[in-house]
C-alpha positions in Angstrom: 18.6 -5.8 -13.2 18.6 -5.1 -9.4 17.7 -7.1 -6.9 16.0 -5.9 -3.2 17.0 -7.7 -0.5 15.4 -7.2 3.1 16.7 -9.6 6.4 14.5 -10.7 9.0 16.0 -11.8 12.6 14.2 -13.5 15.3 13.5 -11.5 18.3 11.2 -13.3 20.5 7.5 -14.7 20.8 6.2 -14.8 17.4 8.0 -11.1 16.7 11.4 -10.4 13.7 13.3 -7.8 13.2 13.2 -6.7 9.9 16.2 -5.2 8.9 15.5 -3.3 5.3 17.6 -0.4 3.3 18.9 0.6 6.7 15.9 0.6 8.7 15.1 -1.6 11.5 11.2 -2.2 12.5 9.9 -5.3 14.3 6.8 -7.4 12.4 4.9 -9.2 15.0 1.5 -11.6 15.6 -2.0 -9.9 16.9 -2.6 -11.5 20.3 -5.6 -13.6 19.4 -2.6 -15.6 16.8 -0.1 -15.3 20.4 1.9 -12.3 19.5 3.0 -9.4 21.3 1.1 -7.0 19.3 4.2 -5.1 18.7 4.6 -4.0 15.3 2.5 -4.4 12.0 1.1 -7.4 10.4 2.9 -9.2 7.7 -0.4 -8.7 5.2 -1.3 -5.7 5.9 2.2 -3.8 5.5 1.3 -5.7 2.3 -1.5 -3.3 2.3 0.4 -0.5 3.4 3.4 -1.5 0.9 0.6 -1.1 -2.7 -0.5 2.0 -0.7 2.6 3.4 0.0 4.0 2.8 -4.6 0.8 4.3 -5.5 0.7 7.1 -3.6 4.2 8.0 -4.7 3.6 7.9 -8.0 0.7 10.0 -7.9 1.8 12.6 -6.3 5.2 12.4 -8.9 3.0 12.6 -11.2 0.5 15.5 -10.6 3.2 17.3 -9.3 5.0 16.9 -13.5 1.2 18.5 -14.3 1.4 21.0 -11.6 -1.2 20.3 -9.3 -1.2 21.2 -5.6 -2.8 18.9 -3.2 -4.0 20.8 0.0 -4.0 16.7 1.5 -3.8 13.1 -0.6 -4.5 10.6 1.5 -5.4 6.2 0.2 -7.5 3.8 2.3 -6.6 0.3 1.5 -8.9 -2.8 2.0 -8.9 -6.5 1.4 -10.8 -9.4 2.2 -9.7 -11.9 3.7 -10.3 -15.8 3.5 -11.6 -18.1 5.9 -10.1 -20.9 5.6 -5.8 -21.5 5.0 -4.2 -20.4 3.9 -6.3 -16.8 4.3 -5.7 -14.3 0.7 -6.7 -11.4 0.2 -9.9 -12.1 -2.6 -10.2 -8.1 -3.5 -8.1 -5.6 -2.6 -9.9 -1.4 -2.9 -7.8 1.3 -2.9 -9.3 4.9 -2.2 -7.4 7.9 -3.7 -8.8 10.6 -1.3 -7.7 13.8 -1.8 -8.1 17.7 -1.0 -7.4 20.8 -2.4 -10.1 23.8 -4.8 -10.9 23.3 -7.9 -8.3 19.9 -8.1 -9.0 18.8 -12.3 -10.7 15.5 -11.9 -8.8 14.5 -15.7 -5.5 15.0 -13.8 -6.5 13.0 -11.2 -7.9 10.2 -13.6 -5.0 9.6 -15.4 -1.9 9.9 -12.5 -4.7 6.6 -11.3 -4.6 5.4 -14.2 -0.4 5.8 -15.1 0.0 4.7 -11.1 -2.2 1.2 -11.6 -1.5 0.4 -14.7 2.3 1.8 -15.7 4.2 2.5 -12.7 3.5 0.5 -9.8 5.0 -2.1 -9.4 3.8 -3.6 -6.3 0.0 -3.5 -7.4 1.2 -5.1 -10.4 2.5 -8.1 -7.9 -0.5 -8.1 -6.2 -2.7 -7.9 -9.3 -1.4 -11.0 -10.4 -2.3 -12.6 -7.3 -5.9 -11.1 -7.1 -8.1 -8.6 -8.3 -7.2 -4.7 -7.6 -10.4 -2.0 -8.1 -9.6 1.4 -6.7 -12.3 4.7 -6.9 -11.1 8.6 -6.6 -12.8 11.0 -3.7 -12.5 14.5 -3.8 -12.7 16.3 -0.7 -13.0 20.3 -0.4 
């Protein structure tokens, strides 16, 4: 069994320096919460992790299917509850593909495989709240 690990060191104010896999970055609270806005917020980073995890899957799967993309973007959003702890009530992922004559069936299959089989971040977050998605094709 493998284990993932991060080390977070308090920097100043509400900011923490993260050391993860040889990469260093800051997480901070927004100014509305007393932070200095020096890095992304932890909950928003969860959405980015979901997008990156699924996006990596989709690009890899489509490459194996010999689908050539001109561009690809994921837009991930999640409303929060008003009461504390403020948690996601649901997550919505828009998969935006750009290219000519893209085969919709292959795009749908790649997204389905990511969501249902390969993306561990999606599998974990789906236990906490519903995740929906849509596919948009431009171009």
